[in-house]
C-alpha positions in Angstrom: 11.3 -5.4 -10.9 8.1 -4.5 -9.1 7.0 -0.9 -8.8 7.3 -0.7 -5.0 10.0 -3.2 -4.3 11.4 -2.9 -0.8 9.2 0.1 0.1 7.4 0.6 3.4 3.9 1.9 3.0 1.5 3.2 5.6 -2.3 3.3 4.9 -4.9 4.8 7.2 -8.4 3.6 6.8 -6.8 0.4 5.7 -9.2 -2.3 6.9 -11.8 -2.0 4.1 -12.7 -0.4 0.8 -10.2 1.6 -1.1 -7.6 1.4 1.7 -7.7 -2.4 1.8 -7.6 -2.8 -2.0 -4.7 -0.4 -2.2 -2.8 -2.4 0.4 -3.4 -5.5 -1.7 -2.0 -3.8 -4.8 1.0 -2.4 -2.9 1.8 -5.9 -1.6 1.5 -7.3 -5.1 4.0 -4.6 -6.2 6.6 -5.5 -3.6 5.8 -3.2 -0.6 5.4 -4.1 3.0 2.3 -2.4 4.4 1.2 -1.0 7.8 -2.6 -0.7 8.1 -4.3 1.7 10.5 -7.9 1.5 11.4 -10.2 1.9 14.4 -11.1 -1.7 15.2 -8.8 -4.6 15.9 -11.3 -7.2 14.6 -11.6 -5.3 11.3 -7.9 -5.1 11.0 -7.5 -8.9 11.8 -10.0 -9.7 9.1 -8.2 -7.4 6.6 -4.8 -9.0 7.4 -6.4 -12.4 6.8 -7.7 -11.3 3.4 -4.2 -10.0 2.6 -2.6 -13.4 3.5 -1.2 -12.2 6.8 2.5 -12.8 7.2 5.4 -10.5 8.1 4.7 -8.0 5.3 1.5 -6.7 7.0 1.4 -4.7 10.3 -2.0 -3.8 11.8 -2.4 -0.9 14.2 -5.6 0.1 15.9 -5.8 3.9 16.2 -8.0 6.9 16.1 -6.5 9.2 13.4 -8.1 12.3 15.0 -6.0 11.7 18.1 -2.6 13.3 18.2 -1.3 10.7 20.7 -2.7 7.8 18.5 -1.2 9.3 15.4 2.2 9.7 17.0 1.9 6.0 18.1 0.9 4.6 14.8 3.7 6.4 13.0 6.2 5.3 15.7 5.1 1.6 15.5 5.4 1.7 11.7 8.9 3.1 12.0 9.9 0.5 14.6 8.6 -2.2 12.3 9.8 -1.0 8.9 12.6 1.4 9.7 11.1 4.1 7.6 8.0 5.2 5.7 8.4 5.5 2.0 4.7 5.9 1.1 1.9 7.3 3.1 -1.7 6.9 1.9 -3.5 9.4 4.1 -6.9 7.8 3.4 -9.1 7.5 6.6 -12.4 9.4 6.3 -16.1 9.4 7.1 -19.1 10.7 5.2 -21.1 12.3 7.9 -24.9 12.9 7.9 -27.0 13.7 4.9 -29.1 16.8 5.6 -29.4 20.4 4.4 -26.7 22.7 5.8 -29.1 24.6 8.0 -30.2 21.3 9.7 -26.7 19.9 10.2 -25.8 19.4 13.8 -22.6 21.0 15.0 -21.4 17.8 16.7 -21.7 15.9 13.4 -19.8 18.7 11.6 -17.1 18.5 14.2 -16.8 14.7 13.9 -16.4 14.9 10.1 -13.8 17.6 10.4 -11.9 15.8 13.2 -11.5 12.6 11.1 -11.2 14.0 7.6 -9.2 17.2 8.2 -7.6 17.0 11.7 -6.7 13.3 11.0 -5.1 14.1 7.6 -3.2 17.1 9.2 -1.9 15.0 12.0 -0.8 12.3 9.7 1.2 14.8 7.6 2.6 16.4 10.7 4.0 13.1 12.0 5.0 11.3 8.8 6.7 14.3 7.0 9.7 14.7 9.4 11.1 11.3 8.6 10.6 11.7 4.9 12.2 15.1 4.9 15.2 13.8 6.9 15.7 11.1 4.3 14.9 13.4 1.4 12.5 10.9 -0.1 8.9 9.9 0.1 5.4 10.1 -1.5 2.2 11.1 0.3 -1.2 10.6 -1.2 -4.1 12.4 0.5 -7.6 11.1 0.0 -10.0 13.8 -1.0 -13.0 13.3 -3.3 -14.7 14.8 -6.3 -16.5 16.6 -3.5 -13.2 18.4 -2.8 -13.5 20.0 -6.3 -17.2 20.6 -6.6 -20.2 21.6 -4.6 -23.1 19.3 -3.8 -26.3 19.7 -1.7 -27.0 18.1 1.7 -23.4 17.0 2.6 -21.8 20.4 3.6 -19.5 19.0 6.3 -18.1 16.3 3.9 -17.8 18.9 1.1 -16.0 21.3 3.4 -13.6 18.6 4.7 -12.6 17.4 1.3 -12.0 20.9 0.0 -9.7 21.4 3.0 -7.6 18.4 1.9 -6.8 20.4 -1.3 -5.3 23.2 0.8 -3.4 20.8 3.0 -2.0 19.0 0.0 -0.8 22.2 -1.7 0.7 23.6 1.4 2.5 20.4 2.3 3.7 19.9 -1.2 5.4 23.3 -1.3 7.0 22.8 2.1 8.3 19.3 1.4 9.5 19.8 -2.2 13.0 21.0 -1.3 13.5 17.6 0.4 12.3 15.7 -2.7 9.1 14.6 -0.8 5.9 14.6 -3.0 2.4 15.3 -1.8 -0.7 14.8 -4.0 -4.4 14.3 -3.6 -6.8 11.9 -5.3 -10.5 12.7 -6.0 -12.8 9.8 -6.6 -16.3 10.1 -7.8 -18.9 7.7 -6.4 -17.1 4.3 -5.8 -18.8 1.0 -5.0 -18.0 1.0 -1.2 -19.9 1.0 2.1 -19.6 4.8 2.2 -21.7 5.2 -1.0 -24.3 2.7 0.3 -24.7 5.0 3.3 -24.9 8.1 1.3 -27.4 6.6 -1.2 -29.7 5.7 1.7 -29.2 9.2 3.1 -30.1 10.9 -0.2 -33.2 8.7 -0.7 -34.2 6.8 2.4 -35.6 3.4 1.5 -34.7 4.0 -2.2 -31.0 3.6 -2.2 -30.9 1.7 -5.5 -32.8 4.5 -7.2 -30.3 7.0 -5.8 -27.4 4.9 -7.1 -28.9 4.8 -10.6 -29.4 8.5 -10.6 -25.8 9.2 -9.5 -24.4 6.7 -12.0 -26.3 8.4 -14.8 -24.7 11.7 -13.9 -21.2 10.3 -14.6 -20.1 10.5 -18.2 -18.8 6.9 -18.2 -22.3 6.0 -16.8 -21.1 3.9 -13.9 -19.6 4.0 -10.4 -15.9 3.4 -10.1 -14.5 0.4 -8.4 -11.9 0.4 -5.6 -9.2 -0.9 -7.9 -9.8 2.2 -10.2 -8.7 4.4 -7.2 -6.0 2.0 -6.0 -4.3 2.0 -9.5 -4.0 5.8 -9.3 -2.7 5.7 -5.8 -0.1 3.1 -6.9 1.1 5.4 -9.7 1.5 8.4 -7.3 3.3 6.2 -4.8 5.7 4.8 -7.4 8.8 6.4 -8.9 6.9 6.7 -12.2 5.4 9.9 -10.8 8.7 11.3 -9.6 8.1 14.8 -11.0 4.5 15.1 -9.8 3.6 17.0 -6.6 1.0 19.4 -5.3 -1.6 18.0 -7.8 -5.3 17.1 -7.6 -6.1 13.9 -9.6 -9.7 13.0 -10.3 -10.6 9.3 -10.8 -14.2 10.0 -11.6 -15.4 8.7 -15.0 -15.3 12.2 -16.4 -17.6 13.8 -13.7 -15.3 16.8 -13.1 -15.3 17.6 -16.8 -18.9 18.6 -16.8 
């Protein structure tokens, strides 16, 4: 028996990177998967990579919009009948700059996607799970949600906020047997890290990558499958007694 046989999973930020690879793993483990992302073309490409078919639903939506969030949850429920697993994954990195030079519009954009978007997802997905007394939610944070780091204050702030949201939601949902946890990746080989590397060292992204990798005890970046494997565990019944936790997948970075 596969680990997610018959389950309906919803993934925001599902068209690329960690979200897409998690969708691939969920499908391999027997789930049907609804993908949410901003762009129809990106979603169509992702669906093609996943083999298309009736087991994948694509929904274009802005996770920071209350109306769009209500719609993507409703469309998933209309398609699948329920939501068993919610990977609350959508996020952006923001601009690299000292805190005193950060623009308030950029700060607000990061908070809108990373915090408001995660909050809205929880607000609209939790009622159905609570009614059924079953479900697992995995919120995407970062090692930046457990530590400080210079020149990315909006991102750091947003990812710390996910810890608070996770803990509050876990306590509220526990009486209904609904679990809520957060995952905290270190640098992972994705588009987001290429953007951050260039921001840290303009024109010298490869040098920034080498420096960041050297700071990780396992001396390398993680891969998207490293994160997807952890998300799968938290989504599955193997983690049935785990809720309210923060789980690094970071090559030992948080241990330092």
